[in-house]
C-alpha positions as CSV (number, residue, x, y, z in Angstrom):
1,X,129.8,133.4,87.6
2,X,132.3,130.7,87.2
3,X,132.1,127.8,84.8
4,X,131.3,125.2,87.5
5,X,128.3,127.2,88.8
6,X,127.0,127.7,85.2
7,X,127.4,124.0,84.6
8,X,125.7,123.2,87.9
9,X,122.7,125.5,87.2
10,X,122.2,124.6,83.6
11,X,120.1,121.4,84.2
12,X,117.6,123.6,86.2
13,X,116.9,125.5,83.0
14,X,115.5,122.4,81.3
15,X,111.8,123.1,81.9
16,X,112.2,126.6,80.5
17,X,114.1,125.3,77.5
18,X,111.2,122.8,76.9
19,X,108.9,125.8,76.7
20,X,111.2,127.5,74.3
21,X,111.4,124.4,72.1
22,X,107.6,124.2,72.0
23,X,107.2,127.9,71.2
24,X,109.8,128.1,68.4
25,X,108.8,124.8,66.8
26,X,105.1,125.8,66.9
27,X,105.9,129.1,65.3
28,X,107.7,127.4,62.5
29,X,105.0,124.8,62.1
30,X,102.2,127.3,61.9
31,X,103.8,128.8,58.8
32,X,103.3,125.5,56.9
33,X,99.6,125.6,57.7
34,X,99.1,129.3,56.9
35,X,101.0,128.9,53.6
36,X,98.6,126.1,52.6
37,X,95.5,127.8,53.7
38,X,96.2,131.5,53.1
39,X,99.3,131.5,50.9
40,X,101.0,133.4,53.7
41,X,103.9,134.1,54.0
42,X,104.0,132.7,50.5
43,X,102.1,130.2,48.3
44,X,103.7,126.7,48.6
45,X,101.0,124.7,46.8
46,X,101.8,123.4,43.3
47,X,100.7,126.1,40.9
48,X,100.5,128.6,43.7
49,X,97.4,129.6,45.5
50,X,95.8,127.8,48.5
51,X,94.6,124.3,49.2
52,X,90.9,123.5,49.1
53,X,89.7,123.0,52.7
54,X,88.3,119.6,52.0
55,X,91.4,118.3,50.3
56,X,94.2,116.4,52.1
57,X,96.5,119.4,52.0
58,X,93.6,121.6,53.2
59,X,93.0,119.4,56.2
60,X,96.7,119.2,56.9
61,X,96.9,123.0,56.7
62,X,94.1,123.4,59.2
63,X,95.8,120.9,61.6
64,X,99.1,122.7,61.2
65,X,97.8,126.3,61.5
66,X,95.3,125.8,64.4
67,X,97.1,122.9,66.1
68,X,100.3,124.9,65.9
69,X,98.5,127.8,67.5
70,X,97.4,125.6,70.4
71,X,101.0,124.4,70.8
72,X,102.4,128.0,70.5
73,X,100.4,129.1,73.6
74,X,100.7,125.7,75.3
75,X,97.0,124.8,75.5
76,X,96.0,121.1,75.5
77,X,99.6,120.4,74.6
78,X,99.8,116.7,75.1
79,X,96.8,115.6,73.0
80,X,97.4,118.2,70.3
81,X,101.0,117.3,70.0
82,X,100.1,113.6,69.8
83,X,97.7,114.2,67.0
84,X,100.1,116.5,65.1
85,X,102.9,113.9,65.5
86,X,100.6,111.4,63.8
87,X,99.8,113.9,61.1
88,X,103.5,114.4,60.4
89,X,104.1,110.7,60.2
90,X,101.3,110.4,57.6
91,X,102.6,113.4,55.7
92,X,106.0,111.8,55.5
93,X,104.9,108.4,54.4
94,X,102.3,109.7,51.9
95,X,104.0,112.7,50.6
96,X,107.7,112.3,50.9
97,X,108.8,108.6,51.3
98,X,107.4,107.7,47.8
99,X,109.9,110.2,46.4
100,X,112.9,108.2,47.6
101,X,114.6,106.9,50.7
102,X,116.8,109.8,51.8
103,X,114.8,112.5,53.7
104,X,117.2,115.3,52.5
105,X,116.4,114.3,48.9
106,X,112.7,113.7,49.3
107,X,112.3,117.0,51.2
108,X,110.8,115.1,54.2
109,X,113.2,116.2,56.9
110,X,110.9,118.8,58.4
111,X,108.1,116.3,58.7
112,X,110.3,113.8,60.5
113,X,111.7,116.4,62.9
114,X,108.2,117.8,63.6
115,X,106.9,114.3,64.1
116,X,109.4,113.5,66.8
117,X,109.4,116.9,68.5
118,X,105.6,116.6,68.8
119,X,105.9,113.1,70.0
120,X,108.3,114.2,72.7
121,X,106.0,117.1,73.7
122,X,103.1,114.7,74.0
123,X,105.0,112.9,76.7
124,X,107.0,115.7,78.3
125,X,104.2,118.3,78.3
126,X,104.4,122.0,77.5
127,X,106.9,123.3,80.1
128,X,106.2,126.1,82.6
129,X,105.6,128.9,80.1
130,X,102.2,127.7,78.9
131,X,98.5,128.1,79.3
132,X,98.4,124.4,80.5
133,X,100.7,125.3,83.4
134,X,98.6,128.4,84.2
135,X,95.5,126.1,84.3
136,X,97.4,123.7,86.6
137,X,97.5,120.8,84.3
């Protein structure tokens, strides 16, 4: 293939790259939830261990693990992504912003990125590789 034909065909790949973005971001997101709930792949809670389910980190962990799973498979993508976008905004302003202005210093950059990726998915949808697409939604 020549460069012009690749450049011409590249925009047609956008829906599939949307699905790839959703899948990869959800896979990464789930790890934050499972680390809080099950200390897997490692404990990230202060002092190690897991978060109590009824605590704020426990509720966040449930949203991240189970909401992330819904996004991974692309089921109810728009409402789940909207809820998780809000969760990440709250996480940033409650947990990170009080530690300082700069996200790289307050460790809030993942929360900001997830917030805006989920907000985008809430508008753009899941892409063609999803259970929502299979269901015709």
